[in-house]
C-alpha positions as CSV (number, residue, x, y, z in Angstrom):
1,X,75.9,98.2,80.6
2,X,76.1,96.3,84.4
3,X,72.7,94.6,83.6
4,X,74.5,92.6,80.7
5,X,77.5,91.4,82.8
6,X,75.9,88.5,84.3
7,X,74.4,86.9,80.9
8,X,78.2,87.5,79.2
9,X,79.4,85.7,82.2
10,X,77.2,82.8,82.0
11,X,78.0,82.4,77.8
12,X,81.3,82.7,78.8
13,X,81.1,79.8,81.8
14,X,79.1,77.2,79.1
15,X,81.4,78.1,76.2
16,X,84.5,77.1,78.3
17,X,82.7,74.0,79.9
18,X,82.1,72.5,76.6
19,X,85.7,73.0,75.3
20,X,87.2,71.0,78.6
21,X,85.0,68.3,78.7
22,X,85.9,67.7,74.7
23,X,89.3,67.8,75.7
24,X,88.9,65.3,78.7
25,X,86.7,62.7,77.2
26,X,88.7,60.1,76.9
27,X,89.6,61.0,81.2
28,X,86.8,58.6,82.1
29,X,88.1,56.2,85.2
30,X,85.2,53.3,84.0
31,X,85.1,52.3,80.1
32,X,82.0,52.1,78.6
33,X,81.2,48.1,78.1
34,X,80.6,47.0,74.4
35,X,77.3,46.8,74.4
36,X,76.9,50.1,75.8
37,X,75.1,49.5,78.8
38,X,73.9,52.0,81.1
39,X,76.6,52.8,83.8
40,X,76.2,56.0,86.0
41,X,78.8,58.3,85.1
42,X,81.6,60.0,87.1
43,X,80.9,63.7,88.1
44,X,83.7,65.8,88.6
45,X,84.3,69.9,89.3
46,X,87.0,71.6,87.6
47,X,88.1,75.8,87.8
48,X,87.3,77.4,85.0
49,X,88.4,81.6,84.2
50,X,85.4,83.7,84.0
51,X,85.5,87.2,82.2
52,X,83.4,90.0,83.8
53,X,82.3,93.1,83.4
54,X,83.1,95.3,86.8
55,X,81.8,99.2,87.0
56,X,84.6,101.9,87.4
57,X,84.4,105.2,88.7
58,X,86.3,107.7,87.0
59,X,87.1,111.4,86.7
60,X,87.2,113.5,83.5
61,X,87.1,116.8,82.2
62,X,84.2,117.7,79.6
63,X,83.4,120.9,77.5
64,X,79.5,122.2,78.3
65,X,77.7,125.1,76.8
66,X,76.1,128.1,78.7
67,X,73.8,130.6,77.9
68,X,74.7,133.9,79.3
69,X,73.2,137.2,78.7
70,X,75.2,139.7,77.5
71,X,74.3,143.4,77.1
72,X,76.0,145.4,74.2
73,X,75.1,148.7,72.9
74,X,74.8,149.8,69.2
75,X,73.3,152.8,66.9
76,X,69.6,152.6,66.4
77,X,67.3,155.3,64.2
78,X,64.1,156.9,65.5
79,X,61.7,158.7,62.9
80,X,60.8,162.0,63.8
81,X,58.6,164.9,62.2
82,X,60.3,168.3,61.8
83,X,58.6,171.5,59.7
84,X,60.5,172.7,57.5
85,X,60.2,176.4,55.5
86,X,60.8,176.3,51.6
87,X,60.1,178.6,48.8
88,X,58.2,178.0,45.4
89,X,58.0,179.6,42.1
90,X,54.5,180.4,41.7
91,X,52.6,181.7,38.0
92,X,49.5,183.8,38.6
93,X,47.6,185.5,35.8
94,X,46.2,189.1,35.8
95,X,43.6,190.3,33.7
96,X,44.6,193.8,31.6
97,X,41.9,195.5,29.8
98,X,42.4,196.4,26.1
99,X,40.3,198.7,24.1
100,X,40.7,199.0,20.3
101,X,38.2,199.8,17.2
102,X,36.3,197.6,15.6
103,X,34.0,197.6,12.6
104,X,30.7,195.8,12.9
105,X,27.8,195.3,11.0
106,X,24.1,195.9,11.7
107,X,21.1,195.4,10.4
108,X,18.2,197.7,10.4
109,X,14.6,197.5,8.8
110,X,13.4,200.1,6.5
111,X,10.3,200.5,5.3
112,X,9.3,200.7,1.9
113,X,6.1,201.1,-0.7
114,X,5.9,198.4,-3.6
115,X,2.8,198.4,-5.8
116,X,1.2,194.8,-5.9
117,X,-1.3,192.9,-7.7
118,X,-4.2,191.1,-5.0
119,X,-7.1,189.1,-5.7
120,X,-10.1,189.6,-3.4
121,X,-13.7,187.9,-3.3
122,X,-16.8,190.2,-4.0
123,X,-20.2,189.3,-3.3
124,X,-22.9,190.3,-5.7
125,X,-26.3,189.4,-6.3
126,X,-27.8,188.1,-9.8
127,X,-31.3,187.3,-11.0
128,X,-31.4,183.2,-11.9
129,X,-34.2,182.0,-13.7
130,X,-34.8,178.4,-13.4
131,X,-38.3,176.1,-13.9
132,X,-40.4,174.9,-11.3
133,X,-43.5,172.5,-11.4
134,X,-46.8,173.3,-10.5
135,X,-50.8,171.6,-10.8
136,X,-52.9,173.7,-12.4
137,X,-56.6,173.2,-12.9
138,X,-57.5,172.9,-16.7
139,X,-60.9,173.4,-16.9
140,X,-62.9,170.7,-14.5
141,X,-67.1,169.8,-14.9
142,X,-69.7,169.0,-12.6
143,X,-71.4,165.3,-12.5
144,X,-74.5,164.0,-10.8
145,X,-73.8,161.2,-8.3
146,X,-75.6,159.7,-5.4
147,X,-74.8,160.4,-1.8
148,X,-76.5,159.8,1.4
149,X,-78.7,161.9,2.5
150,X,-77.7,162.6,5.7
151,X,-73.9,162.9,7.6
152,X,-74.4,161.3,11.0
153,X,-76.3,158.0,11.6
154,X,-80.3,158.1,12.4
155,X,-80.3,162.0,11.4
156,X,-80.8,161.1,7.7
157,X,-83.9,159.1,8.6
158,X,-85.8,161.4,9.7
159,X,-89.0,161.0,7.1
160,X,-89.2,157.8,6.3
161,X,-87.7,155.7,9.4
162,X,-89.3,155.3,12.5
163,X,-87.5,154.1,15.6
164,X,-90.4,152.1,17.3
165,X,-90.5,149.6,14.1
166,X,-86.6,150.1,13.5
167,X,-85.4,147.5,16.7
168,X,-81.9,147.9,17.7
169,X,-80.9,148.1,13.8
170,X,-81.0,151.2,11.9
171,X,-82.7,151.0,8.5
172,X,-81.1,151.5,5.2
173,X,-79.5,154.7,4.5
174,X,-81.5,157.2,2.3
175,X,-79.3,158.5,-0.8
176,X,-80.3,161.4,-3.3
177,X,-78.4,163.2,-5.8
178,X,-76.2,165.7,-6.0
179,X,-74.4,167.7,-8.4
180,X,-70.1,167.1,-8.1
181,X,-67.3,169.7,-9.4
182,X,-64.6,167.2,-10.8
183,X,-61.0,169.2,-11.3
184,X,-59.1,168.5,-14.4
185,X,-55.2,169.3,-12.5
186,X,-52.1,169.1,-15.0
187,X,-48.8,169.2,-14.2
188,X,-46.8,172.1,-15.8
189,X,-43.2,174.1,-15.9
190,X,-43.2,177.7,-14.9
191,X,-39.8,179.9,-15.3
192,X,-39.7,181.7,-11.8
193,X,-36.6,184.4,-11.8
194,X,-34.8,184.7,-8.0
195,X,-32.2,187.2,-6.7
196,X,-28.7,184.7,-5.6
197,X,-25.4,185.9,-4.3
198,X,-22.4,185.2,-6.4
199,X,-18.9,185.3,-5.2
200,X,-16.5,186.8,-7.6
201,X,-12.6,187.0,-7.7
202,X,-11.5,190.2,-8.5
203,X,-8.0,191.6,-9.5
204,X,-6.7,194.7,-8.3
205,X,-3.0,197.0,-8.0
206,X,-2.7,198.1,-4.5
207,X,0.3,199.9,-3.0
208,X,1.8,197.9,0.2
209,X,4.5,198.7,2.8
210,X,7.3,196.3,3.3
211,X,10.5,196.2,5.5
212,X,14.0,195.4,4.1
213,X,16.9,194.4,6.3
214,X,19.4,197.0,5.1
215,X,23.2,196.4,6.5
216,X,25.2,199.1,7.7
217,X,28.7,199.6,8.7
218,X,30.1,201.3,11.7
219,X,33.2,201.3,13.5
220,X,33.2,200.8,17.6
221,X,35.3,200.8,20.4
222,X,35.7,197.5,21.9
223,X,37.1,196.4,25.4
224,X,39.3,192.7,25.6
225,X,41.0,191.4,28.7
226,X,44.0,189.7,28.3
227,X,45.6,187.3,30.8
228,X,49.4,188.5,31.8
229,X,51.6,185.8,33.7
230,X,53.4,186.9,36.7
231,X,55.9,184.6,38.5
232,X,57.0,184.9,42.3
233,X,58.3,183.2,45.0
234,X,56.3,182.0,47.5
235,X,57.2,180.7,51.0
236,X,55.4,177.5,52.6
237,X,56.1,175.5,55.5
238,X,56.2,171.2,54.6
239,X,56.4,168.4,57.2
240,X,59.7,166.3,56.8
241,X,60.6,162.5,58.4
242,X,63.7,162.6,59.9
243,X,66.1,160.0,60.9
244,X,67.5,160.8,64.2
245,X,71.1,158.1,65.3
246,X,71.2,157.3,68.8
247,X,73.1,154.6,71.1
248,X,70.9,152.2,73.1
249,X,71.5,148.9,74.6
250,X,70.2,145.0,74.3
251,X,70.3,142.1,75.8
252,X,72.2,139.3,73.9
253,X,72.2,135.7,74.2
254,X,75.8,133.8,73.7
255,X,77.0,130.6,74.3
256,X,79.8,130.2,76.6
257,X,82.2,127.0,76.5
258,X,82.9,126.0,80.4
259,X,85.1,123.1,81.5
260,X,84.0,121.1,84.7
261,X,85.2,117.8,86.5
262,X,82.9,114.9,86.4
263,X,82.7,111.2,87.7
264,X,81.8,108.6,85.2
265,X,81.4,105.3,85.0
266,X,83.2,102.4,82.5
267,X,82.5,98.9,82.5
268,X,85.9,96.9,83.1
269,X,86.2,93.3,82.0
270,X,87.7,91.4,84.9
271,X,89.1,87.6,84.3
272,X,87.4,85.2,87.3
273,X,88.7,81.9,88.2
274,X,85.5,79.7,88.9
275,X,84.9,75.7,90.2
276,X,82.4,74.5,87.7
277,X,80.8,71.1,87.9
278,X,80.7,69.0,84.7
279,X,79.6,65.1,83.9
280,X,82.2,62.8,81.7
281,X,80.5,60.4,79.4
282,X,81.6,56.8,78.9
283,X,84.3,55.9,76.5
284,X,82.0,52.7,74.6
285,X,79.5,55.0,74.7
286,X,81.3,57.8,73.1
287,X,82.5,55.4,69.7
288,X,79.6,54.3,69.5
289,X,77.7,57.2,69.4
290,X,80.9,58.8,67.6
291,X,79.7,55.8,65.0
292,X,76.6,57.1,64.2
293,X,77.0,60.8,64.4
294,X,75.0,61.3,67.2
295,X,78.1,62.5,69.9
296,X,79.4,65.5,70.1
297,X,83.2,66.4,72.0
298,X,82.9,63.2,73.7
299,X,79.5,63.8,75.1
300,X,76.3,61.8,74.2
301,X,73.4,63.7,73.1
302,X,71.3,60.6,74.1
303,X,73.1,59.0,76.6
304,X,73.4,55.5,76.9
305,X,71.8,52.2,76.3
């Protein structure tokens, strides 16, 4: 706030000077020439009142808040494990034997003789006659044939052949007339009887032993077991979570108002009288300039020409 004071004071001086000059525009000693010839204006000083802001110290009381730690007591709860004895009903089952008579059926195999007709195979030998083909000579005859006189090489040429005169080739074979038997074969069918095994089925009645299931009723003693419930009380131990209260303390932050005396600074407006230098414009120049609209408050913006 102190830094703005000279600017405000300077602005007030300029506004006051402009107002004073507008009020005293007709007080110039030498009026302007009709042609508004350039003539030096008179320089004068004047006293003006200026408002200035001056810092001023003063004492006052203000309220501030201070954080204080306050100890307080409260009731807290902690969990503890504890053992506890309890009882509960328990049901058990006991097996009790019971004996009673029961009629049961039994099956027995009983042998029995019965007559049955069976068929069995019997092998027997029986004569069987069948025809057999054979070749039979039915009266052959003899006839004369010309055959070689020998069976081995030169052996048959002993009488009429000489080896010295034969050279390397044998001479012509010597033949002779012999009597040969010519058979007369005839095929004929001849019955032949042979013994052959034949299987024959023979039916006969025989006595066989068979077994049959026969039911017999009898009474027996049977032991059964029956479950009988029994209820009794049983003691057991359990762990129980318990909440135990206890006194505890803690610190709590508390905002406490505090009254204190402080010295503050404020800006006070003060009116000061100052002497400033101002320049007055000629009257003729003001009229001419006023006709052209360039004159503001008795001062010529462009100056006299």
